[in-house]
Biotite code that builds the C-alpha atoms (Angstrom):
import biotite.structure as struc

atoms = struc.array([
    struc.Atom([23.182, 15.293, 10.635], chain_id="A", res_id=1, res_name="MET", atom_name="CA", element="C"),
    struc.Atom([23.273, 11.575, 10.650], chain_id="A", res_id=2, res_name="ARG", atom_name="CA", element="C"),
    struc.Atom([26.502, 9.364, 9.991], chain_id="A", res_id=3, res_name="ASN", atom_name="CA", element="C"),
    struc.Atom([26.725, 7.409, 7.082], chain_id="A", res_id=4, res_name="ARG", atom_name="CA", element="C"),
    struc.Atom([26.229, 3.837, 8.626], chain_id="A", res_id=5, res_name="GLU", atom_name="CA", element="C"),
    struc.Atom([24.363, 2.555, 5.521], chain_id="A", res_id=6, res_name="TYR", atom_name="CA", element="C"),
    struc.Atom([26.190, 3.267, 2.284], chain_id="A", res_id=7, res_name="THR", atom_name="CA", element="C"),
    struc.Atom([24.975, 2.760, -1.090], chain_id="A", res_id=8, res_name="VAL", atom_name="CA", element="C"),
    struc.Atom([27.456, 1.167, -3.531], chain_id="A", res_id=9, res_name="CYS", atom_name="CA", element="C"),
    struc.Atom([26.010, 0.553, -6.792], chain_id="A", res_id=10, res_name="LEU", atom_name="CA", element="C"),
    struc.Atom([27.125, -1.901, -9.381], chain_id="A", res_id=11, res_name="THR", atom_name="CA", element="C"),
    struc.Atom([27.171, -0.668, -13.153], chain_id="A", res_id=12, res_name="ALA", atom_name="CA", element="C"),
    struc.Atom([24.177, -2.689, -13.975], chain_id="A", res_id=13, res_name="ASN", atom_name="CA", element="C"),
    struc.Atom([22.165, -1.149, -10.965], chain_id="A", res_id=14, res_name="GLN", atom_name="CA", element="C"),
    struc.Atom([23.159, 2.417, -11.866], chain_id="A", res_id=15, res_name="GLN", atom_name="CA", element="C"),
    struc.Atom([21.861, 1.614, -15.598], chain_id="A", res_id=16, res_name="ASN", atom_name="CA", element="C"),
    struc.Atom([18.680, 0.236, -14.114], chain_id="A", res_id=17, res_name="GLU", atom_name="CA", element="C"),
    struc.Atom([18.282, 3.507, -11.921], chain_id="A", res_id=18, res_name="LEU", atom_name="CA", element="C"),
    struc.Atom([19.103, 5.921, -14.861], chain_id="A", res_id=19, res_name="VAL", atom_name="CA", element="C"),
    struc.Atom([16.463, 3.959, -16.940], chain_id="A", res_id=20, res_name="GLU", atom_name="CA", element="C"),
    struc.Atom([14.030, 4.359, -14.339], chain_id="A", res_id=21, res_name="ILE", atom_name="CA", element="C"),
    struc.Atom([14.677, 7.992, -13.850], chain_id="A", res_id=22, res_name="CYS", atom_name="CA", element="C"),
    struc.Atom([14.572, 8.487, -17.859], chain_id="A", res_id=23, res_name="SER", atom_name="CA", element="C"),
    struc.Atom([11.190, 6.683, -18.179], chain_id="A", res_id=24, res_name="LYS", atom_name="CA", element="C"),
    struc.Atom([7.933, 8.821, -18.465], chain_id="A", res_id=25, res_name="GLY", atom_name="CA", element="C"),
    struc.Atom([5.573, 6.387, -16.806], chain_id="A", res_id=26, res_name="LYS", atom_name="CA", element="C"),
    struc.Atom([7.019, 5.616, -13.279], chain_id="A", res_id=27, res_name="VAL", atom_name="CA", element="C"),
    struc.Atom([5.502, 6.257, -9.912], chain_id="A", res_id=28, res_name="ALA", atom_name="CA", element="C"),
    struc.Atom([6.681, 9.450, -8.575], chain_id="A", res_id=29, res_name="ALA", atom_name="CA", element="C"),
    struc.Atom([7.773, 7.560, -5.215], chain_id="A", res_id=30, res_name="ARG", atom_name="CA", element="C"),
    struc.Atom([9.973, 5.102, -7.128], chain_id="A", res_id=31, res_name="SER", atom_name="CA", element="C"),
    struc.Atom([11.312, 8.070, -9.227], chain_id="A", res_id=32, res_name="LEU", atom_name="CA", element="C"),
    struc.Atom([12.469, 9.978, -6.287], chain_id="A", res_id=33, res_name="ARG", atom_name="CA", element="C"),
    struc.Atom([13.866, 7.074, -4.395], chain_id="A", res_id=34, res_name="ARG", atom_name="CA", element="C"),
    struc.Atom([15.733, 6.044, -7.733], chain_id="A", res_id=35, res_name="ALA", atom_name="CA", element="C"),
    struc.Atom([17.163, 9.454, -7.659], chain_id="A", res_id=36, res_name="GLN", atom_name="CA", element="C"),
    struc.Atom([18.231, 9.484, -4.063], chain_id="A", res_id=37, res_name="ILE", atom_name="CA", element="C"),
    struc.Atom([20.033, 6.202, -4.746], chain_id="A", res_id=38, res_name="LEU", atom_name="CA", element="C"),
    struc.Atom([21.921, 7.638, -7.763], chain_id="A", res_id=39, res_name="LEU", atom_name="CA", element="C"),
    struc.Atom([22.992, 10.463, -5.771], chain_id="A", res_id=40, res_name="TRP", atom_name="CA", element="C"),
    struc.Atom([24.019, 8.804, -2.722], chain_id="A", res_id=41, res_name="ALA", atom_name="CA", element="C"),
    struc.Atom([26.291, 6.286, -4.656], chain_id="A", res_id=42, res_name="ASP", atom_name="CA", element="C"),
    struc.Atom([29.752, 6.009, -3.304], chain_id="A", res_id=43, res_name="GLU", atom_name="CA", element="C"),
    struc.Atom([30.631, 5.108, -6.810], chain_id="A", res_id=44, res_name="ASN", atom_name="CA", element="C"),
    struc.Atom([29.284, 8.230, -8.478], chain_id="A", res_id=45, res_name="ARG", atom_name="CA", element="C"),
    struc.Atom([31.638, 10.078, -10.679], chain_id="A", res_id=46, res_name="LEU", atom_name="CA", element="C"),
    struc.Atom([31.141, 13.267, -9.167], chain_id="A", res_id=47, res_name="ASP", atom_name="CA", element="C"),
    struc.Atom([31.404, 11.738, -5.771], chain_id="A", res_id=48, res_name="GLY", atom_name="CA", element="C"),
    struc.Atom([28.481, 11.083, -3.312], chain_id="A", res_id=49, res_name="LYS", atom_name="CA", element="C"),
    struc.Atom([26.018, 13.937, -2.220], chain_id="A", res_id=50, res_name="LEU", atom_name="CA", element="C"),
    struc.Atom([25.237, 14.443, 1.357], chain_id="A", res_id=51, res_name="THR", atom_name="CA", element="C"),
    struc.Atom([21.872, 13.676, 2.992], chain_id="A", res_id=52, res_name="ASP", atom_name="CA", element="C"),
    struc.Atom([21.089, 17.208, 3.256], chain_id="A", res_id=53, res_name="VAL", atom_name="CA", element="C"),
    struc.Atom([22.372, 18.241, -0.244], chain_id="A", res_id=54, res_name="GLU", atom_name="CA", element="C"),
    struc.Atom([20.224, 15.375, -1.754], chain_id="A", res_id=55, res_name="ILE", atom_name="CA", element="C"),
    struc.Atom([17.029, 16.427, 0.549], chain_id="A", res_id=56, res_name="ALA", atom_name="CA", element="C"),
    struc.Atom([17.752, 20.295, -0.673], chain_id="A", res_id=57, res_name="LYS", atom_name="CA", element="C"),
    struc.Atom([17.601, 19.089, -4.529], chain_id="A", res_id=58, res_name="GLN", atom_name="CA", element="C"),
    struc.Atom([14.379, 16.949, -4.192], chain_id="A", res_id=59, res_name="LEU", atom_name="CA", element="C"),
    struc.Atom([12.415, 19.259, -1.618], chain_id="A", res_id=60, res_name="HIS", atom_name="CA", element="C"),
    struc.Atom([12.387, 16.342, 0.849], chain_id="A", res_id=61, res_name="ILE", atom_name="CA", element="C"),
    struc.Atom([13.384, 15.519, 4.593], chain_id="A", res_id=62, res_name="HIS", atom_name="CA", element="C"),
    struc.Atom([16.678, 14.108, 5.193], chain_id="A", res_id=63, res_name="THR", atom_name="CA", element="C"),
    struc.Atom([15.115, 11.306, 7.070], chain_id="A", res_id=64, res_name="ASN", atom_name="CA", element="C"),
    struc.Atom([13.667, 10.527, 3.742], chain_id="A", res_id=65, res_name="THR", atom_name="CA", element="C"),
    struc.Atom([17.036, 10.118, 2.226], chain_id="A", res_id=66, res_name="VAL", atom_name="CA", element="C"),
    struc.Atom([18.430, 8.216, 5.135], chain_id="A", res_id=67, res_name="TYR", atom_name="CA", element="C"),
    struc.Atom([15.458, 5.731, 5.088], chain_id="A", res_id=68, res_name="LEU", atom_name="CA", element="C"),
    struc.Atom([15.904, 5.025, 1.402], chain_id="A", res_id=69, res_name="VAL", atom_name="CA", element="C"),
    struc.Atom([19.737, 4.471, 2.217], chain_id="A", res_id=70, res_name="ARG", atom_name="CA", element="C"),
    struc.Atom([18.851, 2.141, 4.843], chain_id="A", res_id=71, res_name="LYS", atom_name="CA", element="C"),
    struc.Atom([16.208, 0.244, 3.026], chain_id="A", res_id=72, res_name="SER", atom_name="CA", element="C"),
    struc.Atom([18.866, -0.327, 0.072], chain_id="A", res_id=73, res_name="PHE", atom_name="CA", element="C"),
    struc.Atom([21.800, -1.368, 2.481], chain_id="A", res_id=74, res_name="ALA", atom_name="CA", element="C"),
    struc.Atom([19.465, -3.697, 4.327], chain_id="A", res_id=75, res_name="VAL", atom_name="CA", element="C"),
    struc.Atom([16.696, -5.204, 1.894], chain_id="A", res_id=76, res_name="ASN", atom_name="CA", element="C"),
    struc.Atom([18.239, -4.506, -1.656], chain_id="A", res_id=77, res_name="GLY", atom_name="CA", element="C"),
    struc.Atom([17.198, -2.192, -4.451], chain_id="A", res_id=78, res_name="MET", atom_name="CA", element="C"),
    struc.Atom([13.994, -3.732, -5.085], chain_id="A", res_id=79, res_name="LYS", atom_name="CA", element="C"),
    struc.Atom([12.745, -3.091, -1.380], chain_id="A", res_id=80, res_name="ALA", atom_name="CA", element="C"),
    struc.Atom([14.114, 0.472, -1.639], chain_id="A", res_id=81, res_name="ALA", atom_name="CA", element="C"),
    struc.Atom([12.349, 1.418, -4.919], chain_id="A", res_id=82, res_name="LEU", atom_name="CA", element="C"),
    struc.Atom([8.858, -0.281, -4.476], chain_id="A", res_id=83, res_name="GLU", atom_name="CA", element="C"),
    struc.Atom([6.423, -0.231, -1.677], chain_id="A", res_id=84, res_name="ARG", atom_name="CA", element="C"),
    struc.Atom([5.934, -3.051, 0.877], chain_id="A", res_id=85, res_name="LYS", atom_name="CA", element="C"),
    struc.Atom([3.051, -5.460, 0.142], chain_id="A", res_id=86, res_name="LYS", atom_name="CA", element="C"),
    struc.Atom([0.850, -5.742, 2.834], chain_id="A", res_id=87, res_name="ARG", atom_name="CA", element="C"),
    struc.Atom([0.338, -9.157, 4.110], chain_id="A", res_id=88, res_name="LEU", atom_name="CA", element="C"),
    struc.Atom([-3.145, -8.381, 5.386], chain_id="A", res_id=89, res_name="THR", atom_name="CA", element="C"),
    struc.Atom([-5.729, -6.010, 4.782], chain_id="A", res_id=90, res_name="PRO", atom_name="CA", element="C"),
    struc.Atom([-6.060, -3.140, 6.905], chain_id="A", res_id=91, res_name="PRO", atom_name="CA", element="C"),
    struc.Atom([-9.516, -4.209, 8.417], chain_id="A", res_id=92, res_name="ASN", atom_name="CA", element="C"),
    struc.Atom([-10.524, -7.784, 7.960], chain_id="A", res_id=93, res_name="PRO", atom_name="CA", element="C"),
    struc.Atom([-13.639, -8.196, 5.950], chain_id="A", res_id=94, res_name="PRO", atom_name="CA", element="C"),
    struc.Atom([-16.815, -7.890, 7.967], chain_id="A", res_id=95, res_name="LYS", atom_name="CA", element="C"),
    struc.Atom([-18.797, -10.359, 5.770], chain_id="A", res_id=96, res_name="VAL", atom_name="CA", element="C"),
    struc.Atom([-17.638, -13.985, 5.223], chain_id="A", res_id=97, res_name="THR", atom_name="CA", element="C"),
    struc.Atom([-18.802, -16.268, 2.871], chain_id="A", res_id=98, res_name="GLY", atom_name="CA", element="C"),
    struc.Atom([-20.931, -18.092, 5.645], chain_id="A", res_id=99, res_name="GLU", atom_name="CA", element="C"),
    struc.Atom([-22.720, -14.840, 6.388], chain_id="A", res_id=100, res_name="LEU", atom_name="CA", element="C"),
    struc.Atom([-23.189, -14.108, 2.710], chain_id="A", res_id=101, res_name="GLU", atom_name="CA", element="C"),
    struc.Atom([-25.003, -17.642, 2.446], chain_id="A", res_id=102, res_name="ALA", atom_name="CA", element="C"),
    struc.Atom([-27.202, -16.812, 5.369], chain_id="A", res_id=103, res_name="ARG", atom_name="CA", element="C"),
    struc.Atom([-28.245, -13.643, 3.917], chain_id="A", res_id=104, res_name="ILE", atom_name="CA", element="C"),
    struc.Atom([-29.079, -15.036, 0.654], chain_id="A", res_id=105, res_name="ILE", atom_name="CA", element="C"),
    struc.Atom([-31.026, -17.842, 2.235], chain_id="A", res_id=106, res_name="ALA", atom_name="CA", element="C"),
    struc.Atom([-32.935, -15.423, 4.313], chain_id="A", res_id=107, res_name="LEU", atom_name="CA", element="C"),
    struc.Atom([-33.855, -13.377, 1.224], chain_id="A", res_id=108, res_name="SER", atom_name="CA", element="C"),
    struc.Atom([-35.108, -16.396, -0.453], chain_id="A", res_id=109, res_name="CYS", atom_name="CA", element="C"),
    struc.Atom([-37.269, -17.244, 2.507], chain_id="A", res_id=110, res_name="SER", atom_name="CA", element="C"),
    struc.Atom([-40.665, -15.962, 2.901], chain_id="A", res_id=111, res_name="THR", atom_name="CA", element="C"),
    struc.Atom([-41.016, -12.126, 3.892], chain_id="A", res_id=112, res_name="PRO", atom_name="CA", element="C"),
    struc.Atom([-42.241, -11.028, 6.968], chain_id="A", res_id=113, res_name="PRO", atom_name="CA", element="C"),
    struc.Atom([-45.997, -10.816, 7.511], chain_id="A", res_id=114, res_name="VAL", atom_name="CA", element="C"),
    struc.Atom([-47.547, -7.863, 5.830], chain_id="A", res_id=115, res_name="GLY", atom_name="CA", element="C"),
    struc.Atom([-44.608, -7.452, 3.238], chain_id="A", res_id=116, res_name="ARG", atom_name="CA", element="C"),
    struc.Atom([-44.695, -8.956, -0.353], chain_id="A", res_id=117, res_name="SER", atom_name="CA", element="C"),
    struc.Atom([-40.955, -9.183, -0.626], chain_id="A", res_id=118, res_name="ARG", atom_name="CA", element="C"),
    struc.Atom([-37.805, -8.611, 1.238], chain_id="A", res_id=119, res_name="TRP", atom_name="CA", element="C"),
    struc.Atom([-36.228, -4.907, 1.185], chain_id="A", res_id=120, res_name="THR", atom_name="CA", element="C"),
    struc.Atom([-32.667, -4.438, 1.737], chain_id="A", res_id=121, res_name="LEU", atom_name="CA", element="C"),
    struc.Atom([-33.141, -2.777, 5.132], chain_id="A", res_id=122, res_name="ARG", atom_name="CA", element="C"),
    struc.Atom([-35.217, -5.433, 6.063], chain_id="A", res_id=123, res_name="LEU", atom_name="CA", element="C"),
    struc.Atom([-32.645, -8.009, 5.244], chain_id="A", res_id=124, res_name="LEU", atom_name="CA", element="C"),
    struc.Atom([-30.144, -5.696, 7.020], chain_id="A", res_id=125, res_name="ALA", atom_name="CA", element="C"),
    struc.Atom([-32.393, -5.550, 10.345], chain_id="A", res_id=126, res_name="ASP", atom_name="CA", element="C"),
    struc.Atom([-33.311, -9.200, 10.198], chain_id="A", res_id=127, res_name="LYS", atom_name="CA", element="C"),
    struc.Atom([-29.796, -10.457, 9.938], chain_id="A", res_id=128, res_name="THR", atom_name="CA", element="C"),
    struc.Atom([-28.747, -8.277, 13.125], chain_id="A", res_id=129, res_name="VAL", atom_name="CA", element="C"),
    struc.Atom([-32.102, -9.391, 14.967], chain_id="A", res_id=130, res_name="GLU", atom_name="CA", element="C"),
    struc.Atom([-31.101, -13.056, 14.195], chain_id="A", res_id=131, res_name="LEU", atom_name="CA", element="C"),
    struc.Atom([-27.644, -12.469, 15.555], chain_id="A", res_id=132, res_name="GLY", atom_name="CA", element="C"),
    struc.Atom([-25.655, -13.241, 12.507], chain_id="A", res_id=133, res_name="TYR", atom_name="CA", element="C"),
    struc.Atom([-23.800, -9.986, 12.932], chain_id="A", res_id=134, res_name="ILE", atom_name="CA", element="C"),
    struc.Atom([-23.749, -7.097, 15.213], chain_id="A", res_id=135, res_name="ASP", atom_name="CA", element="C"),
    struc.Atom([-24.287, -4.443, 12.676], chain_id="A", res_id=136, res_name="SER", atom_name="CA", element="C"),
    struc.Atom([-24.586, -4.351, 8.790], chain_id="A", res_id=137, res_name="ILE", atom_name="CA", element="C"),
    struc.Atom([-25.497, -1.539, 6.364], chain_id="A", res_id=138, res_name="SER", atom_name="CA", element="C"),
    struc.Atom([-28.359, -2.206, 3.813], chain_id="A", res_id=139, res_name="TYR", atom_name="CA", element="C"),
    struc.Atom([-25.567, -1.300, 1.171], chain_id="A", res_id=140, res_name="ASP", atom_name="CA", element="C"),
    struc.Atom([-23.561, -4.037, 2.278], chain_id="A", res_id=141, res_name="THR", atom_name="CA", element="C"),
    struc.Atom([-26.440, -6.529, 1.875], chain_id="A", res_id=142, res_name="VAL", atom_name="CA", element="C"),
    struc.Atom([-27.074, -4.829, -1.551], chain_id="A", res_id=143, res_name="ASP", atom_name="CA", element="C"),
    struc.Atom([-23.523, -5.864, -2.503], chain_id="A", res_id=144, res_name="ARG", atom_name="CA", element="C"),
    struc.Atom([-24.146, -9.493, -1.273], chain_id="A", res_id=145, res_name="ILE", atom_name="CA", element="C"),
])
């Protein structure tokens, strides 16, 4: 069992805010669970604080989750403890940039290959790779452009 190195001491306003979150019908399940953890781990609770093990049993979660929520509250504040951290960058950088889009559009406006009356999505994708604009591209991606 972990030591209580990160204590949760809620003010009356914070307690009211968390109770309001718990009593609302439309709130993310993650935020609801975290609000309950903070309320039960509060040092100023009327019935006394609950241990991490007791909180974990009541919510059917791991004790590490309780510990991490308490730590997040102590280090970063209540908002950070309740909400998910926003990503600064997307998980994968976009493969198609504005410059590549412009090249594909320009290619689609050019005359089609010999023996063809118009550009198809597959032809555009193949020609884009052939010209070395990009290593690989799907015709679906060309369609979205």
